[in-house]
N, C-alpha and C positions, 0 to 999 in steps of 0.2 A: 414626519416626525410628530410623535404625540405631544400635545401641550403638557408641560410639567405641572405638578400639583401646585407649585408656587403661583401659577397663572390664576387658579381658582381661589386661592387662599388670601387674596388681597381684600381690603376692607370696603371698597366701593363697588357695590353690585351694579350700579348704573354704568360705570366704566366697563366692567366685564361684559355686560349685555351688549354694549356697543362694539367691543373688541371681538366678540364671538362672531359677528358678521364677517363673512369671508372665510371662516374656518370650515373644516370638513368633519361632519358627524359620520362616524363609521360604525357599522355593526358586522359581526362575523358569527355565522351559524354553521358549524362544520367547516367545509371548504368554501362556503358561499359568503362573499363579502359584498355589502351594499354601502353606498355612501352618498351624501348630499352636501352641497355647499350651503351653509347657513345664511339665509337671506332675511329672516325676521325673528326677533327676540322680544321678550318682555322681562323687565326687572321687577323683583318683589323683595321687599325688606320687612322684617318683623316689626319695624317701627311704623308701618302704615297698614291701613285696614284692608287693603286688597290681598294681603298675604295670609296664607293658611296658619301661620304661626304668630299672628299679630299679638303684640304685647308679651311675647315669650311663652305663649300657651302651647305646651307640648301634648300631643295626642298620639295614639297608636299610628294614625295615618301619617302625621307629619314628623314623626320622631327622627327620621333620617335627615331632615333639614338641619338638625342640631349637630350633625357630624361635621368634621372638617371639610372645607371646600374640596371639590373633586369627586364627590359621590353623586350618584343619580337619585332623583326623586321622581318616581313614576306613580301617578295616581289615576284613579278612575273618575272621569267627569261625566255627569248626567247618567251614570250607570252604563255607559256605552263606550266612551273614548278613553284610551290610555294616553295621558299627556306626559311628555318627557321634559324634565327640568334638570338643570345643573346646579348643585348646591355650591354656594360660594362662602367666603369669609372663614373665620376660625371656628373651631368646635365651640358649641354653646351659643353661637349667633346664627339665627335661622334666616339666611338670605338665599335666594335662588333665582335662576334665570330660566324662564319657559322658552323652549325652542318652538317657534310657531310655524316656521316653513323652511324648507330646504329646496334647492335646485338639484335634481338628480345628477350624479356624476358616475358612479360605478354600479353595475348590477341592474340596469334599467329593466331588462326582461323579467327578472325576479320580482322587482318592485311592482311591475304591471300585473304579474300573476297574483301576487299577494293582494293587490287592490281590485282585482277583477277587471283589468283592462279598461279604465275609464276612457270614454270617447275623446275627451279633451286632455291632451298630455300635460297641459299646464295645471290641471286639477289633481294630478297624481300625488303631489306632496305639498299642496298649497294650503296647509292648515295643520294645527297640532295633532288632531286625531288621524288625519290622513297620513302624515309622515311616519307616525309610529307603526301603522299597519304596513306601509311600504318598506320600512326598514326592519320589520320583524320584531319590534319592541313591544313587550307586554309587561304585566305587573311583575314577572319574574326578574325584570331588570332593575327593580326598585332596590336601592342601596348598593348597587355595584360601584366599583371604583373606576374612574375613567383612565387609569393607567393599566387596566387589565386587558384581556383578549376577547371579550364579548362585545364591548362598546367602548369607544374612545373618540377623542376629537383631535384631528391632525391640523397642524399649522397650514394655513392656506395663504391667501394674499391679503395684505392690509387694505382695508376699504377706507378711502379718504373721507374726511369729515364732510366734504361737499356732496358726497354720494350717499350720505346717511340721512334719512328722514325720521324725525321724532314726532310721535303723536301719543294720544292717550291710549291706554290699554283696553282690550276688548273683554266685555263680560264682567266688569267689576263695578257696575253701577251702585251696588250695595255699599261700596266703600266711601260714600259721601264725598267730601272734598278731596280725599286721596284718589278718587277715580279720575280726577283731572290731572294727575301727575303725567308729564310727557315721557313715559317710561317704556313705550313701545318703539322699537327701532327696526327700520327696514332699509334695504338697499333700493334706492330710487330707481323706478322703472323696471325692476325685475319682475318677470312674468309669473313667477311662482309665489310671490307674496300673497297671503290670504286675502280674500275679498270680503 
């Protein structure tokens, strides 16, 4: 069952980032379906310096972040990696959750082919740039709605609070004191969490 738009349109992006752990990110291309259990997320709010829309600054790149929660925000990082984010909150409030890692569930052979068969299976989807390649996500996914037929998130199993580890986000040193926010969430002990 797909998560409803009401899941994404709540006000607390940190809560949503935690609750996305254990859900299933699914993509479909023709008859090919691939999916992964979400095991790592990061929350971003336009009120903090780590966010692309800090202070309400809208650009061509981040404009989708200002849409209602439930849209996708896919952007190019370092000119190489497509990173997949889930827009949250209400229209006009630019919050989002970066999906950093998934554990493969469906379509493993397809994911391996897309990634070029990495020798270590735990490296297949253990990072935000890796998982987008494995799941076939590129910039054409930017702005899609998560209730559609190309990409969606299905209800998985609730991850208990004691199984969730919070830490600082990766790659936001430029954000000053906001870089210290404990807004990265992982499932403890999961082998697909990024290193």
